[in-house]
ROFI-546561 format. One record per residue (C-alpha): residue number from 1; residue in one letter; x, y, z. Coordinates in steps of 0.2 Angstrom, whole numbers, plus 5000, padded with zeros to 4 digits. Example, Ala and Ser with C-alpha at 12.3 -4.5 7.8 and 13.67 -1.06 7.14 Angstrom:
<sites>
1|a|5062|4978|5039
2|s|5068|4995|5036
</sites>
This chain:
<sites>
1|m|5647|5327|5562
2|w|5629|5328|5568
3|l|5632|5324|5586
4|q|5646|5335|5590
5|w|5632|5350|5584
6|s|5618|5343|5594
7|l|5635|5341|5609
8|l|5640|5360|5606
9|v|5622|5365|5602
10|i|5616|5357|5620
11|s|5630|5367|5628
12|v|5629|5384|5621
13|a|5606|5382|5625
14|s|5612|5377|5644
15|a|5625|5395|5644
16|s|5608|5405|5637
17|v|5593|5399|5646
18|l|5601|5404|5663
19|q|5615|5419|5658
20|i|5619|5413|5674
21|d|5639|5415|5679
22|q|5647|5397|5673
23|n|5662|5400|5688
24|l|5647|5399|5703
25|k|5652|5381|5711
26|n|5634|5374|5709
27|i|5630|5379|5693
28|k|5625|5358|5688
29|l|5614|5357|5700
30|i|5606|5375|5695
31|e|5603|5367|5677
32|s|5599|5350|5683
33|k|5582|5358|5692
34|f|5582|5346|5705
35|i|5575|5351|5723
36|p|5574|5346|5738
37|d|5560|5330|5743
38|v|5549|5333|5751
39|n|5543|5321|5759
40|v|5560|5320|5770
41|l|5559|5319|5786
42|p|5570|5326|5802
43|a|5584|5316|5805
44|d|5593|5330|5817
45|q|5586|5321|5837
46|s|5588|5338|5842
47|i|5573|5344|5831
48|n|5557|5348|5838
49|i|5542|5343|5827
50|n|5533|5356|5837
51|d|5545|5369|5838
52|e|5539|5385|5830
53|n|5559|5384|5820
54|w|5555|5370|5811
55|q|5537|5369|5807
56|q|5541|5386|5796
57|v|5554|5372|5787
58|r|5541|5361|5785
59|r|5528|5374|5780
60|f|5541|5381|5767
61|m|5544|5363|5759
62|e|5526|5357|5759
63|d|5518|5372|5752
64|g|5532|5376|5741
65|l|5541|5363|5735
66|p|5527|5352|5725
67|v|5525|5370|5715
68|l|5541|5365|5706
69|e|5536|5349|5699
70|i|5524|5356|5688
71|y|5536|5365|5681
72|g|5550|5350|5678
73|y|5561|5351|5693
74|k|5563|5330|5703
75|p|5562|5328|5721
76|q|5580|5321|5726
77|r|5586|5313|5742
78|d|5603|5311|5740
79|i|5608|5330|5736
80|p|5616|5343|5749
81|f|5603|5359|5749
82|t|5602|5377|5756
83|l|5585|5380|5759
84|i|5584|5400|5761
85|i|5564|5401|5774
86|p|5560|5421|5772
87|k|5553|5430|5785
88|i|5537|5428|5778
89|d|5521|5413|5776
90|v|5524|5402|5758
91|r|5507|5400|5757
92|t|5504|5422|5754
93|i|5516|5425|5739
94|e|5502|5426|5722
95|k|5505|5409|5713
96|p|5509|5416|5697
97|r|5525|5423|5706
98|l|5529|5404|5718
99|k|5539|5399|5706
100|e|5550|5410|5707
101|f|5550|5415|5725
102|m|5554|5397|5727
103|l|5569|5396|5716
104|e|5577|5412|5726
105|h|5576|5402|5744
106|m|5586|5386|5737
107|v|5602|5383|5735
108|p|5607|5366|5728
109|g|5623|5363|5738
110|r|5631|5363|5755
111|a|5633|5380|5755
112|f|5632|5386|5773
113|d|5637|5372|5785
114|n|5642|5381|5802
115|y|5642|5396|5810
116|a|5660|5393|5814
117|d|5665|5389|5795
118|e|5676|5402|5789
119|d|5677|5396|5772
120|s|5661|5402|5772
121|a|5666|5417|5774
122|a|5680|5420|5763
123|a|5669|5418|5750
124|s|5661|5432|5750
125|s|5676|5439|5742
126|s|5680|5425|5732
127|s|5676|5426|5713
128|s|5667|5410|5716
129|s|5654|5407|5724
130|y|5633|5400|5727
131|g|5620|5403|5716
132|n|5600|5401|5719
133|g|5590|5390|5709
134|n|5588|5406|5699
135|g|5606|5406|5693
136|h|5609|5424|5708
137|k|5625|5421|5719
138|i|5625|5418|5738
139|v|5635|5429|5749
140|f|5637|5425|5764
141|r|5646|5438|5777
142|k|5653|5438|5796
143|l|5650|5453|5803
144|e|5658|5451|5822
145|k|5652|5470|5833
146|s|5659|5462|5847
147|p|5670|5447|5851
148|n|5655|5437|5863
149|n|5642|5449|5847
150|v|5643|5438|5830
151|v|5630|5440|5816
152|w|5632|5429|5799
153|l|5620|5440|5787
154|l|5617|5432|5770
155|n|5616|5445|5754
156|g|5616|5457|5765
157|f|5599|5450|5779
158|q|5603|5445|5798
159|i|5604|5423|5799
160|l|5590|5422|5812
161|h|5594|5402|5813
162|r|5601|5387|5806
163|v|5588|5371|5804
164|r|5599|5354|5800
165|i|5587|5343|5795
166|n|5597|5331|5788
167|d|5614|5324|5781
168|n|5609|5334|5766
169|l|5599|5347|5771
170|i|5600|5365|5780
171|a|5589|5376|5781
172|l|5593|5395|5785
173|a|5582|5406|5790
174|i|5581|5427|5786
175|d|5576|5444|5792
176|g|5568|5446|5777
177|y|5566|5441|5761
178|l|5575|5438|5744
179|g|5572|5443|5725
180|d|5567|5462|5717
181|r|5560|5473|5727
182|k|5552|5484|5713
183|s|5544|5470|5705
184|p|5536|5461|5723
185|y|5529|5444|5723
186|s|5513|5449|5732
187|k|5509|5470|5734
188|r|5497|5463|5744
189|n|5508|5454|5761
190|i|5526|5461|5755
191|q|5526|5478|5760
192|e|5546|5487|5754
193|g|5553|5493|5766
194|s|5566|5502|5768
195|s|5584|5497|5763
196|s|5586|5492|5746
197|r|5595|5474|5746
198|y|5592|5464|5729
199|n|5600|5450|5720
200|e|5615|5448|5707
201|p|5614|5446|5693
202|q|5594|5448|5689
203|r|5583|5435|5678
204|l|5584|5440|5662
205|e|5565|5442|5662
206|m|5565|5455|5676
207|r|5571|5473|5674
208|n|5589|5473|5684
209|s|5585|5486|5699
210|t|5603|5485|5709
211|g|5601|5505|5702
212|n|5593|5515|5693
213|i|5607|5514|5683
214|a|5606|5500|5679
215|h|5586|5501|5675
216|t|5589|5517|5664
217|k|5600|5506|5653
218|n|5585|5493|5650
219|e|5575|5504|5644
220|p|5580|5508|5626
221|i|5578|5489|5625
222|l|5560|5487|5629
223|k|5557|5499|5617
224|e|5565|5493|5603
225|s|5556|5473|5608
226|k|5541|5483|5601
227|a|5546|5485|5583
228|s|5555|5466|5586
229|p|5557|5455|5572
230|l|5547|5442|5577
231|m|5531|5453|5582
232|s|5531|5462|5565
233|f|5533|5443|5559
234|l|5516|5439|5570
235|g|5507|5453|5566
236|s|5510|5451|5549
237|m|5500|5436|5548
238|k|5482|5435|5545
239|s|5475|5418|5555
240|g|5483|5404|5563
241|t|5496|5410|5575
242|k|5488|5423|5587
243|v|5482|5414|5601
244|f|5505|5412|5604
245|q|5505|5430|5597
246|h|5492|5434|5612
247|f|5501|5425|5624
248|l|5520|5431|5620
249|s|5513|5453|5622
250|k|5508|5447|5638
251|s|5523|5439|5643
252|n|5540|5444|5651
253|l|5551|5437|5632
254|t|5547|5451|5624
255|q|5561|5460|5633
256|i|5575|5444|5627
257|m|5568|5436|5611
258|d|5578|5448|5600
259|d|5595|5447|5609
260|g|5602|5431|5600
261|s|5600|5417|5589
262|f|5583|5408|5590
263|t|5575|5394|5583
264|i|5556|5397|5587
265|l|5543|5387|5588
266|i|5525|5394|5588
267|p|5508|5380|5590
268|t|5493|5390|5578
269|d|5478|5391|5583
270|n|5472|5375|5583
271|a|5484|5366|5595
272|f|5481|5381|5609
273|q|5462|5378|5606
274|r|5463|5357|5609
275|w|5466|5361|5629
276|h|5449|5376|5630
277|p|5436|5370|5634
278|i|5419|5369|5623
279|d|5412|5377|5636
280|w|5416|5376|5652
281|g|5428|5370|5664
282|f|5449|5376|5666
283|y|5458|5383|5652
284|p|5479|5380|5657
285|f|5484|5394|5648
286|s|5475|5408|5660
287|v|5488|5403|5675
288|q|5501|5417|5670
289|e|5516|5410|5676
290|f|5511|5392|5668
291|t|5509|5401|5648
292|e|5526|5408|5649
293|s|5534|5393|5656
294|v|5528|5385|5639
295|l|5531|5398|5630
296|r|5548|5396|5636
297|n|5553|5379|5631
298|h|5547|5385|5611
299|f|5560|5397|5610
300|l|5579|5387|5607
301|p|5594|5397|5610
302|m|5603|5391|5596
303|q|5625|5396|5588
304|k|5614|5392|5571
305|p|5596|5394|5570
306|l|5590|5378|5560
307|r|5583|5376|5543
308|m|5569|5364|5535
309|a|5582|5358|5524
310|d|5595|5353|5538
311|v|5580|5343|5549
312|k|5573|5335|5531
313|n|5591|5329|5529
314|m|5593|5324|5548
315|d|5594|5307|5558
316|q|5586|5316|5575
317|m|5595|5330|5582
318|a|5592|5336|5604
319|v|5592|5353|5609
320|r|5590|5360|5624
321|t|5575|5374|5626
322|m|5577|5393|5636
323|g|5565|5383|5649
324|g|5578|5368|5652
325|e|5567|5355|5642
326|s|5574|5343|5625
327|v|5566|5343|5612
328|v|5572|5331|5596
329|f|5570|5337|5577
330|r|5569|5320|5567
331|g|5569|5323|5546
332|q|5561|5308|5546
333|p|5544|5298|5541
334|a|5543|5319|5540
335|p|5554|5336|5547
336|n|5543|5334|5567
337|v|5549|5341|5584
338|n|5546|5328|5598
339|n|5534|5318|5585
340|v|5524|5334|5582
341|s|5525|5340|5565
342|i|5533|5353|5557
343|m|5518|5362|5545
344|s|5526|5376|5539
345|d|5543|5388|5541
346|y|5550|5405|5540
347|t|5564|5415|5542
348|l|5562|5433|5551
349|s|5573|5447|5547
350|n|5585|5444|5559
351|g|5590|5427|5553
352|n|5580|5417|5568
353|q|5572|5404|5559
354|v|5553|5400|5564
355|f|5543|5383|5565
356|i|5524|5381|5564
357|i|5519|5367|5575
358|t|5506|5354|5576
359|e|5505|5352|5595
360|v|5509|5364|5611
361|l|5524|5353|5619
362|f|5525|5348|5636
363|v|5506|5350|5640
364|s|5499|5334|5645
365|e|5484|5329|5654
366|a|5493|5324|5669
367|v|5502|5340|5669
368|v|5484|5349|5668
369|s|5475|5341|5681
370|k|5490|5343|5692
371|l|5489|5362|5687
372|h|5470|5361|5690
373|q|5468|5355|5708
374|m|5483|5373|5711
375|h|5472|5384|5703
376|k|5452|5378|5707
377|d|5449|5397|5706
378|k|5453|5398|5688
379|e|5441|5385|5684
380|t|5426|5396|5672
381|p|5407|5389|5680
382|p|5393|5385|5666
383|l|5379|5397|5663
384|l|5366|5394|5676
385|a|5348|5399|5676
386|f|5342|5396|5690
387|p|5340|5402|5704
388|w|5346|5418|5700
389|f|5349|5420|5681
390|g|5359|5442|5684
391|a|5370|5434|5697
392|q|5379|5417|5692
393|f|5391|5420|5713
394|l|5375|5417|5719
395|s|5370|5403|5710
396|h|5384|5394|5711
397|s|5387|5397|5728
398|f|5367|5392|5733
399|l|5371|5375|5724
400|a|5384|5370|5731
401|l|5377|5375|5747
402|e|5364|5364|5746
403|r|5372|5349|5742
404|d|5381|5352|5755
405|p|5373|5344|5772
406|r|5380|5358|5785
407|f|5372|5371|5778
408|t|5355|5369|5775
409|q|5348|5382|5784
410|i|5360|5396|5775
411|t|5352|5389|5758
412|r|5334|5391|5766
413|f|5338|5409|5770
414|l|5347|5411|5751
415|n|5329|5404|5746
416|n|5320|5415|5754
417|a|5325|5432|5755
418|e|5328|5441|5741
419|i|5347|5449|5739
420|a|5350|5443|5723
421|p|5349|5462|5716
422|h|5360|5467|5728
423|v|5374|5451|5722
424|s|5372|5452|5703
425|g|5384|5445|5693
426|a|5402|5440|5699
427|n|5417|5447|5710
428|y|5413|5443|5730
429|t|5418|5435|5744
430|f|5402|5423|5755
431|f|5405|5423|5774
432|v|5394|5405|5775
433|p|5389|5400|5794
434|d|5384|5383|5796
435|d|5370|5375|5804
436|k|5376|5373|5820
437|a|5380|5392|5820
438|f|5358|5396|5819
439|e|5354|5382|5831
440|r|5365|5389|5843
441|l|5356|5404|5842
442|g|5340|5396|5841
443|f|5339|5405|5821
444|d|5332|5389|5815
445|k|5317|5391|5821
446|l|5315|5409|5815
447|s|5301|5408|5800
448|d|5303|5410|5783
449|d|5294|5429|5782
450|v|5309|5433|5796
451|m|5321|5427|5786
452|a|5315|5437|5774
453|s|5307|5455|5779
454|q|5323|5468|5782
455|r|5331|5465|5794
456|g|5331|5448|5788
457|v|5339|5455|5771
458|k|5352|5467|5781
459|m|5358|5453|5792
460|l|5362|5442|5776
461|l|5371|5455|5765
462|n|5382|5457|5777
463|h|5390|5443|5776
464|f|5395|5446|5759
465|v|5411|5454|5751
466|k|5415|5468|5735
467|g|5426|5459|5727
468|r|5436|5441|5728
469|l|5446|5439|5743
470|y|5459|5426|5745
471|n|5467|5418|5764
472|r|5482|5430|5761
473|d|5469|5444|5758
474|l|5462|5444|5778
475|k|5477|5450|5787
476|d|5473|5454|5806
477|n|5467|5470|5810
478|e|5461|5471|5791
479|v|5445|5480|5790
480|f|5430|5477|5776
481|e|5415|5483|5770
482|t|5402|5473|5768
483|i|5386|5472|5758
484|g|5373|5475|5770
485|g|5385|5491|5774
486|g|5394|5484|5787
487|h|5409|5480|5795
488|i|5420|5466|5797
489|k|5436|5464|5807
490|i|5447|5451|5804
491|t|5457|5446|5818
492|r|5472|5431|5815
493|n|5484|5424|5828
494|p|5503|5421|5821
495|g|5506|5408|5830
496|s|5491|5399|5823
497|n|5479|5397|5807
498|a|5464|5404|5817
499|t|5458|5419|5808
500|s|5441|5426|5817
501|v|5430|5437|5805
502|n|5421|5449|5820
503|n|5414|5436|5832
504|a|5415|5420|5819
505|k|5431|5407|5817
506|i|5434|5401|5798
507|i|5434|5383|5799
508|e|5436|5382|5782
509|s|5447|5391|5770
510|e|5445|5395|5752
511|v|5431|5387|5745
512|f|5432|5392|5728
513|v|5417|5395|5716
514|y|5423|5394|5699
515|n|5430|5411|5696
516|l|5417|5419|5701
517|g|5423|5422|5717
518|t|5426|5412|5733
519|m|5419|5406|5753
520|f|5424|5407|5768
521|y|5413|5394|5779
522|i|5412|5405|5796
523|d|5404|5392|5812
524|d|5392|5411|5821
525|i|5383|5423|5812
526|l|5388|5439|5809
527|y|5375|5454|5815
528|s|5366|5443|5824
529|h|5357|5456|5835
530|l|5349|5460|5823
531|l|5337|5447|5823
532|r|5339|5441|5839
533|e|5323|5450|5844
534|y|5314|5437|5833
535|v|5321|5422|5843
536|i|5314|5431|5862
537|k|5297|5433|5856
538|h|5294|5416|5848
539|k|5303|5408|5864
540|s|5290|5420|5874
541|r|5273|5414|5862
542|t|5278|5395|5862
543|n|5279|5398|5881
544|y|5266|5411|5887
545|a|5256|5395|5896
546|g|5268|5398|5908
547|g|5263|5391|5923
548|n|5251|5383|5920
549|n|5257|5374|5910
550|n|5271|5366|5924
551|g|5288|5376|5916
552|r|5283|5365|5899
553|s|5287|5372|5882
554|s|5273|5373|5873
555|t|5271|5366|5857
556|l|5258|5379|5849
557|g|5271|5389|5841
558|t|5266|5406|5829
559|p|5253|5402|5820
560|t|5255|5406|5801
561|d|5242|5418|5799
562|v|5250|5430|5811
563|e|5263|5443|5808
564|i|5275|5448|5820
565|v|5278|5463|5821
566|p|5298|5470|5828
567|n|5294|5477|5847
568|e|5300|5495|5837
569|f|5283|5496|5832
570|e|5275|5493|5848
571|q|5269|5501|5862
572|s|5277|5506|5877
573|g|5276|5492|5891
574|g|5273|5478|5883
575|t|5280|5462|5889
576|n|5290|5460|5873
577|n|5303|5475|5874
578|g|5318|5464|5877
579|g|5318|5474|5893
580|g|5321|5491|5885
581|g|5308|5505|5888
582|g|5294|5513|5882
583|g|5290|5523|5864
584|g|5294|5516|5846
585|d|5312|5518|5846
586|y|5324|5506|5839
587|s|5337|5498|5855
588|i|5353|5489|5855
589|h|5355|5481|5871
590|d|5369|5473|5884
591|e|5365|5457|5875
592|d|5367|5465|5855
593|f|5384|5463|5857
594|d|5388|5448|5866
595|d|5394|5439|5848
596|e|5402|5453|5839
597|i|5418|5464|5840
598|i|5412|5479|5844
599|t|5428|5493|5839
600|p|5426|5513|5832
601|k|5435|5507|5814
602|a|5428|5490|5813
603|l|5411|5491|5816
604|p|5407|5510|5817
605|v|5386|5509|5827
606|q|5376|5517|5815
607|f|5377|5502|5806
608|y|5364|5494|5818
609|e|5350|5504|5810
610|l|5337|5498|5800
611|p|5337|5500|5782
612|k|5329|5513|5776
</sites>
């Protein structure tokens, strides 16, 4: 009897989890949560591994598919898949939406085999079609513009080309991307086009955006969910379930949790607290999509909610969660689910059942460790009292750079230039020149006094941008204002990963300084013209003996008690004017622009004025 009920529960739960058309040809593969093996190599001899089309497919697999493994998807080499390669880089997708994005562009099964396959065209009018990993229908249509001009469309987007990776894996590149344009995957990187084409049907937690009428119908549901029995119950609890209530209120589950019959497992606050770092570290539930995935696995869609009396009297019973995982209830030695104790139970006003449990299910050290590697930018830092208590980003950046032998010059610079008041708190981006950049320009020979001068401070501050930037934010021709009052322009070669910031190339991207900000390592100094004259003076002083020394440099250098005078204060006609005319005005010479990309938009001339 219990076995039959268990099978019925799993069957009903499986259908309720995805709420997708059961007539889809690949429904069982979608529910199985399989993905292609990311380590597979192209078997088709016609593939040129250096071809951009193949590289696009490779990036899609290597950068996107491992993310799905965190959420329980298993790589399979022997199951056919059709990959839909969007016209955007997977790396530009915000991480909280990456799982949904990947599933939207992955079709379990051989959905499209050949451009000449008439069966694919017939599938568009058939009641039985393929669905993607999110359960949205995929429709192919053959458009004959002329006898010699045939175009294939996938959900309204043109198929640009096809790559057969091996017998079980085919990739189709399209001239757009699939998904709901009303809630874009990345607001900065995906702009809504003039067309309005969406997949159908929509996922439960997303508003239906296929038309204004459908969208309007959803509004009353959202309003009704505010007074849901579950949220009313959680609001009445004085303690013990506040963390679950907080996460649930911020999730998309509030739209659907009262539509149907559920048994709900609620971990206690102490269960969540177990994963919270004592003072600093990584808290897995700071990753929103992961948190929502965990919450989904605590909702059990059931034809009839379980009661505590049922659990106590059973041997064991397996139930499928809303997130697609399986939980096992046992009555002995005490009521538990997946060997986690059930502390108490409550029946909600709508008949759904709540069990309070002592652990968060499907969260382990291994899962958290892997999640941590992907979300270093979420890690909280220890509080530093030094070097600058009020500038935590600057302090942690300094300590990280101090441990790296490539950055002895910039740490010397940071030690001498008083910039902490200008870079206080957190939420910054720091473009960090390496030692080679200082040595190439001769800046490694400059004294500490020069580094600490007004110009030195201004030059250093022009390496900081207020606000945290990720690699995806550095788009071609994007211009950002620096804290020093300058501007930096991004140049990105679409055919490669090379990215430049003014004159400097980025040699290492997204070095996360906990959740405080981001560093990008660069191979040149920005706004270096501000200190270049000091290098000229240093060279002239070390060579002042001239011909008497047979052209050899003097080793005397500049005495420590001699102040270096900027040439804008020197008298006209001096030999150290850098070739400039008379007067005390600060003049810009041609050589000052050698290492800068000057455009009116990116680097206005007025930003070369001295700081006031």
